[in-house]
C-alpha positions as CSV (number, residue, x, y, z in Angstrom):
1,M,6.3,13.6,-19.0
2,A,4.8,12.4,-22.3
3,A,4.5,16.0,-23.5
4,A,8.1,16.7,-22.6
5,A,9.2,13.6,-24.6
6,V,7.1,14.6,-27.6
7,L,8.3,18.2,-27.5
8,G,12.0,17.1,-27.1
9,G,11.6,14.6,-30.0
10,T,9.9,17.2,-32.3
11,G,12.5,19.8,-31.5
12,S,15.3,17.3,-32.3
13,A,13.7,16.3,-35.6
14,L,13.2,19.9,-36.7
15,S,16.8,20.6,-36.0
16,G,18.0,17.7,-38.1
17,G,18.4,15.2,-35.3
18,K,16.6,12.0,-34.4
19,F,13.2,12.1,-32.8
20,E,13.9,9.2,-30.4
21,N,17.1,10.9,-29.1
22,G,15.2,14.2,-28.4
23,A,12.3,12.3,-26.8
24,V,14.6,10.5,-24.4
25,S,16.4,13.8,-23.6
26,G,13.1,15.6,-23.1
27,A,11.7,12.8,-20.8
28,F,14.9,12.8,-18.7
29,S,15.0,16.6,-18.4
30,R,11.5,16.4,-16.9
31,L,12.5,13.5,-14.7
32,F,15.6,15.3,-13.3
33,N,13.8,18.6,-13.0
34,D,11.0,17.1,-11.0
35,E,13.6,15.3,-8.8
36,I,15.3,18.6,-8.0
37,H,12.1,20.4,-7.1
38,S,10.4,17.6,-5.2
39,D,10.4,18.2,-1.4
40,S,9.0,15.9,1.2
41,S,7.9,17.0,4.6
42,Q,10.7,14.9,6.1
43,E,13.3,16.7,4.2
44,S,11.9,20.1,5.0
45,N,12.1,19.2,8.7
46,S,15.7,18.1,8.5
47,D,18.6,20.6,8.3
48,N,21.1,17.8,7.6
49,K,19.1,16.6,4.6
50,K,18.8,20.1,3.4
51,R,22.5,20.6,3.5
52,N,23.1,17.2,1.8
53,R,20.5,17.9,-0.9
54,P,23.0,18.9,-3.7
55,L,25.0,15.7,-3.0
56,N,21.9,13.6,-3.0
57,V,20.8,15.1,-6.3
58,S,24.2,14.5,-7.9
59,V,24.2,10.9,-6.7
60,D,20.7,10.4,-8.0
61,Y,21.7,11.9,-11.4
62,I,24.6,9.5,-11.6
63,G,22.4,6.6,-10.7
64,K,19.8,7.4,-13.3
65,I,22.5,7.7,-16.0
66,W,24.1,4.4,-14.8
67,S,20.7,2.8,-15.1
68,L,19.9,4.4,-18.5
69,P,20.2,1.0,-20.5
70,N,17.5,-0.5,-18.3
71,T,15.4,2.7,-18.6
72,I,15.6,2.8,-22.4
73,I,14.3,-0.9,-22.5
74,G,11.5,0.2,-20.2
75,L,10.6,3.1,-22.3
76,I,10.5,1.0,-25.5
77,Y,8.4,-1.8,-23.8
78,G,6.1,0.6,-21.9
79,G,5.7,2.9,-25.0
80,L,4.9,0.0,-27.3
81,G,2.3,-1.3,-24.8
82,H,0.9,2.2,-24.4
83,L,0.5,2.5,-28.2
84,I,-1.2,-0.9,-28.5
85,G,-3.5,0.1,-25.7
86,E,-4.5,3.4,-27.3
87,V,-5.1,1.7,-30.7
88,G,-7.0,-1.1,-29.0
89,Q,-9.2,1.4,-27.1
90,F,-9.8,3.4,-30.2
91,F,-11.3,0.3,-31.9
92,G,-13.1,-0.8,-28.8
93,L,-10.9,-3.8,-28.2
94,Y,-9.3,-2.6,-24.9
95,T,-11.4,-1.1,-22.2
96,A,-8.8,0.3,-19.8
97,E,-7.4,3.7,-20.6
98,P,-3.5,3.6,-20.9
99,S,-1.8,6.6,-19.3
100,I,1.7,7.9,-18.6
101,S,2.7,9.6,-15.4
102,F,5.7,10.5,-13.3
103,D,5.9,9.4,-9.8
104,N,7.8,6.8,-7.5
105,N,11.1,7.8,-9.0
106,A,10.0,6.7,-12.5
107,I,8.1,7.2,-15.7
108,Q,5.0,5.1,-15.2
109,F,3.0,3.3,-17.9
110,E,-0.4,2.5,-16.4
111,N,-3.1,0.1,-17.7
112,N,-0.6,-1.4,-20.1
113,P,-1.9,-4.3,-22.1
114,L,1.6,-5.9,-22.3
115,M,1.8,-6.3,-18.5
116,L,-0.3,-8.5,-16.2
117,S,1.2,-7.4,-12.9
118,A,3.9,-4.6,-12.4
119,M,7.5,-4.5,-13.5
120,T,10.3,-2.0,-13.0
121,L,12.8,-1.5,-15.8
122,G,15.4,1.1,-14.6
123,N,13.5,4.3,-14.0
124,V,10.4,3.0,-15.7
125,I,7.5,1.1,-14.1
126,V,4.9,-0.7,-16.2
127,Y,1.6,-1.6,-14.6
128,G,-1.2,-3.9,-15.8
129,N,-4.8,-3.0,-15.9
130,S,-6.2,-4.8,-12.9
131,T,-7.3,-2.8,-9.9
132,E,-4.6,-4.6,-7.8
133,M,-1.9,-3.5,-10.1
134,Q,-2.1,0.3,-10.1
135,P,0.5,2.6,-8.5
136,T,-2.0,3.6,-5.7
137,S,-3.1,0.0,-5.1
138,L,-2.7,-0.7,-1.3
139,R,-0.4,-3.6,-0.1
140,Y,-0.2,-5.3,3.3
141,N,-3.6,-4.0,4.4
142,G,-2.8,-0.4,3.5
143,A,0.8,-0.3,4.9
144,H,2.0,1.1,1.5
145,T,1.2,1.3,-2.2
146,L,2.3,-0.9,-5.0
147,G,4.0,2.2,-6.5
148,F,6.2,2.7,-3.4
149,E,7.1,-1.0,-3.5
150,E,8.1,-0.8,-7.1
151,M,10.1,2.4,-6.4
152,Q,12.5,0.3,-4.4
153,H,13.4,-1.6,-7.5
154,T,14.3,1.8,-9.3
155,Y,16.9,2.4,-6.5
156,Q,18.3,-1.1,-7.0
157,A,18.6,-0.3,-10.8
158,Q,20.3,2.9,-10.0
159,I,22.9,1.1,-8.0
160,L,23.3,-2.0,-10.1
161,G,23.1,-0.2,-13.5
162,P,23.5,-2.6,-16.5
163,F,23.9,-5.5,-14.0
164,Y,20.3,-5.0,-12.8
165,F,18.7,-7.2,-15.5
166,P,21.0,-10.2,-15.0
167,A,20.9,-9.9,-11.2
168,H,17.1,-9.8,-11.3
169,I,17.0,-12.9,-13.5
170,V,19.3,-14.7,-11.0
171,S,17.2,-13.4,-8.1
172,G,13.9,-14.6,-9.6
173,L,15.2,-18.0,-10.7
174,S,16.6,-18.5,-7.1
175,G,13.2,-17.8,-5.7
176,L,11.5,-20.0,-8.3
177,I,13.9,-23.0,-7.8
178,N,14.1,-22.8,-4.0
179,N,10.6,-21.5,-3.1
180,G,8.5,-22.2,-6.2
181,N,7.8,-18.5,-6.6
182,W,9.7,-15.8,-8.5
183,H,9.2,-13.5,-5.5
184,G,10.1,-16.2,-3.0
185,G,12.3,-15.8,0.0
186,S,15.4,-16.7,-1.9
187,A,14.8,-13.9,-4.5
188,F,17.3,-11.5,-2.9
189,L,16.2,-8.5,-5.0
190,E,12.5,-9.0,-3.8
191,R,13.2,-9.2,0.0
192,G,13.5,-5.5,0.7
193,P,10.7,-4.3,-1.7
194,H,8.2,-6.8,-0.3
195,R,8.7,-6.0,3.3
196,R,5.8,-4.4,5.2
197,R,8.0,-1.2,5.2
198,P,9.7,-1.5,1.8
199,T,13.4,-0.9,1.4
200,A,15.6,-1.4,-1.7
201,W,17.6,-4.2,0.0
């Protein structure tokens, strides 16, 4: 994913365009390409899902485009943290190795020094550097991973689009005021993702 972004940005710059525009285009080309070619065992066992795959992919594309403002903010925030982490590690000030991966319907920035827990911004997930805050960290005694939990927020973002940020703030404040916790029971955007079997809603 990072290589696709760098190649896209470099190609754009060489042809007289802006590096950042090419980088975003390259990253999303990779994101969409992986989405098309991903195939779960459940889908391969279902004729109905196979027939509906083109429709599902089209809806997924539209959702990712609709959520693009959130994703761009996530790329800037995650990318800045990644750069700080790389520089910090180079000078021996940061021990965890920052990395970028593609999984859980998102571009993932792992071991990010600007994040203490985990946060989803559109189709970007930024993880902190603790062992409990990794994409593969187990939740609910191994019922699912943190990455799968955060993936539910990417689906929320694809539905809500630019309204995701304000809705998430209202959701978190509702949980904070009524339950004393940003992820409390009144936080309507946290209910589904925090179930033992996570869902978007």
